[in-house]
N, C-alpha and C positions, 0 to 999 in steps of 0.2 A: 504494500500500500504506500502511495507516495506521501511525502511530507505535506503537500498541499491538501490532499484529501483528509489526512489525519487532523490537520488544523480545522478544516471545514466541519468535521464531525464533532470535534471538541467545542467549536463555536455553537453548533446546534444544541448541544447538551446544556451549555450555560444559558443560551437564550430560552430554552424550555424551563429551566429553573427560575430565571428572572420572571417569566410569564406566570409561573405558578405562584410565586411570592406575591406578585402584583394582583392577581385575580382570585387566588385560592383554588384555581383549577390546574391540576398537574398533568393533564393529558397533553399529548403532543399538539403543537400548533399545526394548522394547515399551511403548507408552504407552496406558494405560487411564484414561479419564475417569470421573468419577462425579458426578452432580448431587446436591447436598446438601440441597435444599429438598424438603419434602413428607412427610418421615417423621413418623409419629405419635410416634416416640420421640425426636425432636429432632435438630438438626444435629450435636451432639456425638457421638451414637451413630453417625452416618455417618462422621464424621471419624475416630473411633476405629477403626472397621472398616477404613477406607482406610489408616490408619497400620500396622495389623497386616499387611495385605496387602503393603504396601511392604517391611516388615522381612523378610518371608518370601522375597522374590525380588529378588536384586541386579540381575537383567536387566529389571526392571519399573520404570516411572515412573508413579506414580498422579497424576492431575490432578484437583483439586477444582474443580467448576463451581458457583458460588453466591456468596453474600456473603462478604466477607473474614472469615477466622477465624484463630485463633492456632494455626498449624501450620507445620511446615517443608516440607510437601508443596507442589508446584507448584500455583498457583491461577489460575483464570480467573474474573474477577469478573462475577457476574450478580445483579441485585437481586431478581428474582422468578422463579417457576417457569417462566413462558412465556419469559422472556429466557434462562433456563437451558437450555431445550430448543432455542432458536434457536442459542445458543452451542455446544451439544453437536453439533447437525447441521452447523454451520459447521466445527467442528474435525474432525469425521469426514470431511466432504466435501473438505476441504482437505488431508487426510492429516496433520494436526497431532496427532491421536490415532488409534490403531488400532482401538479399541473403546470402548464406553461402557456404564456401568451406570446405570440410572435406575429410579424407582419407578412411573412410569406413562408409557405411550407408545402413540400410535395407529398401529399397524402397518396397512399396506394389506391388503385382502382377498387371501388367498393366502399370507400370512406368519403363522407362529405359533411359539411358543417351546418349546424342549426343556429341561425342568428336570432337575435332578440331585439325588438324595437319597441318604441312607445308611439302608438298611433296618434295622429294629430286631431282626429275627429273628437274622440272621447277620452283621450289620454290613457287608453288601455295598453297594457303590455301584450305583445303578440310574438310568438315564435315563427320564424320563416324557415321552412324546411324544403330545400336547403339553399345555401348561399355561396359555397365554393367547394371544389372537389368533384369527383365523378363517381356516383353511386353505381352506375351501370352504363354501358355503351348503348343499351336499348332504352329509349326515352320513357316508355310506360313503366317498364320494370324499375327504372331509376326512381320515378315519382312514387311508386308503391313503397319502395324501401325508404325514400325520403320521409314519407308519412310515418313510418315506424320510427325512424330516427327522431322525428319531431316529438312523438309520444314519449320516447325515452328521455329526451331533454326536459320536457315538461314535468314528467314524473319525478325526475331527479331534483327539480326545483319545487317539489311538494304539491303539485297539482295531481290529485289521485285519478281523476277521470276527465282528462282534458278534452275539450271539443276540437274537432278537426274539420277544417274547411278546405275545399279543393278549388284552387284558382282556375278560372276559365281559360285554360291554355290548351294547346294541342295535346290530345291524349286523355283529357280529364274524364271522359265518359268511361273509358276502359279502366281507369284507376278507380272510379266510383264503383263499377261492377266488382272489381277485385276486392275492394274493401268490404262491400256488402257480403261477398262470399266468405271472406275471412271471418267477419262478424258472425255469420250464420254457422260457421264451423268451429266457433269457440274462442276466437281472438277478438275481444270487444274493441270496436272502433266507434267512438261517439261522433258520428258525422252530424254536422249542423247545416241548416239551410241558409241561403242568402237572406239578408235583412230586407231586400227589395220586396215590393208588394207581391210579385209573382213567385217568390221563393225559389225552390229548386236548389240542388246541391252545388252547382258551379258558382263560385264566388265572383262577384263583380268588383270593379274599382271602388265602389262605395264601401264594400265590406273590408277592403284593405284600409281605407281611411278611418273607419269606425272600429276596426279590430273585432269584427264579428266572431271569429273563432279564436280559441287559444293558440291554435297551430294553423298556419296557412301553408298548404302543400303546393309546391310548384316545381318546374324543372329548375336545375341549378343556375343556368344563365339568367333566367328571369328573376330568380331569387337574389342573385348577386346585384342586379340592377336595382331591385326594390330596396335592398340594404343601403345602397349608395344614396338613393332618393330619401329614404326615411332618416338617414344619418346626417344629411347635409342640406336639406331643403331650406333651412333657415339661414344658411351662410353663402348661398350661391354656388355651392359645390366645391369650394376650395378647401374646406375644413369640415370634418365630420364632428359635429358637436352633440349629437343625440344618440341614445340607445346604448347597447351593450356589445357592439361589434358582431363579427360574423360567426362567432360561436365555436363550439368544440367539434372536432372531427369525430364522427360516430360511424361505426360499421361493425358487422358481425365478426367477432373474434379480435377486434382491434383494441389494444390495451392502453395506449398512450392518451393522456388527456391534454391535447394541444388545441388552444383557441386562437383564432385568427383576427387580426386587425387589418385595416387598410393602412397604406403608407400615408394617407391623408387623415387618419384618425387623430382628433385633438385630445388633449389631456382628460376632458370629462369622459370620453369614450374609453380611453386607456384605463382609467380608474374603474369604470363600470365593468369592463371586460375582465379585469383581475378579480373583482368581487364575484362576478358571474362564475369564473373558474373555481373560486374557493367554495361557493355555494354548491356547485356540482359535485365537488369532492365530498363535502359534508352530506350530500344527498345520495352518496354511494352510486354514482353513475355507472361505474364499471360493473357492479353487481346487477344493476337494472338493465344494462345492455345485454348481458347474458340471459337474464330471465325473460326479457321481452322477445328476443329472437327465438329462444327455446319454445315459448308459448306460440309464437307465430308459426314456427315450423311444425309444431304439433297440429296446428289448424290447417296445415296444407299449403303454407306459403310457397315452398319450392315447387310444388305441383302447379299452383296457379301461375307462377312466373314462367315455368316451362311451357305451359299451354299458350300463354300470351306470345312468347317468342316464337313458338312453333307456328302459330297462326300467322304471324308477320311474314315468316319465311314462305309459308304456303301461299299466301296471297300474292307475294312477289313473283311466284312461279306460274300463277294462273294466267291463261290467255284472256285478253280482253273480249268482252261479249259485245256483239253488234246490237245497237238499240232497235226496238220495234219502231214502226212508223210514228213520226212525231205528231203531237197534238197540243192544243193550247193547255198550258199549265198555270193554274191560278191558285191552287191550294198548297199550303206549306206544311211540312212535317219537321218538327224541331226535335232536339235531343240527341242528334247523331254527332259524335265527335268528328272534328274536321279530319283527323287521321283515318277515319273509317268512312268518310262521306262518299268517296268515289266507289268504294266496295259496295256500299249500301245501294247506290244507284244501279250498279251492275246486277245486284240481287234482284231488283225490281225488273230490270230488262230481261233477266232469265225467265221471269214469270210473266212475260209479255205485257208489262206495264211501262209505258214511256215515262221517264223521269229525268229531271235535270237537277244539278246541284246549284246552290246559291248561298247568299249570306243575308240572314235576317237581322233584326235589331238586337237579338240576344245571342247571335252566333250562327253557325252553319245551319242550312235548311235544305230539304229536298222538296222540289216542286213537282206536283202531279196534277192531272186533270181532276176537276171536282167530282166527276163520276167514278173515279178510281181511288179516291182518298181512303175509304174504309178498307178496301181490299189491300191497298198498298201498306197500310199500317198493320194489318193482320200478317202480311207476308214478312214484314220487317221484324215484328215481335216474335213470330215463330222462328225467325233466323237468329234470334238472340240479341237483337238491338233493344236497348232500354230507351224508349222515346219520351221526350218531354211533352208537357201538356199545355204549354202556354207560349204565346208569342208577344207578351207585353214587354215593352222596353222600360 
């Protein structure tokens, strides 16, 4: 064992003793590291945020990882960003810190982050699942796993039965069906409907602003943009002043608690991200990850995901169907996900019903002749499509 590591361990012991004398609690503090290099706003911005986080929580010890700075916080010296990442991973893997916050990190495929924001409409906190990383190369599979990641983060933060909203993006109807199947097979998912008058499970922009669900599920790229908007809409985009950052990387079997910040995150977000990390540790997020994926797998998660990816490959190999003779189309059928829209049109063509795809006020629609509406809906429902029942904007 190196002299540097021995001194670090001795320092930890004395810090724990001092904390116990001060508070009367002699359990170990939660230690959250933060790398200080890489911010567009400078090292001082990171250190200031770290000091704010430390002052908020007597059970927390913040560890700065980077060049030597003028601060009373515990420091692990690293001269460059790459060395900072190596030190961060070493400290995590050795158990010398419980979690770490950093501004960039290459998560493995299968791991993505769950952000946490304060919505401007009603000031509610909302988790965005997910905000960076790649849960899966398959879009719908990724969003299904993103939802489970969001549930994990929310439960680690003490929300026992979090509500789940599905942002109205490509693939949302397939995600909705998968979640309903998981729920019916024993993995509870508390889906919530939109706050708009017409309801329905796809969430609108209004629901984002109001924070309708505890967890908003989206694809990662959309989630990343949402985090930037929620974090910096009051500053014109140059400085992230709101929220808790892009959150912890979560994935089945992944054991490091690494939370992400933007390089434009200001000291208020830095502080919040560190406290977020500490609260996740206290909430036993590692244990919750294992339990939630175990429950989801028992409910058939892997089978559901395999069916979805198999269907995608199968559709890609199918030959296109020629349409029946065209006719006037004035009636709309909503509720078809945009990723399935053309497939649904061809299902109707196969059944000798002329149809066209279009875009209505609430999303994608299929247009058919008014005399064929009922038959078309029966065909689609029998083919497994879950149709919406309203076209109100």
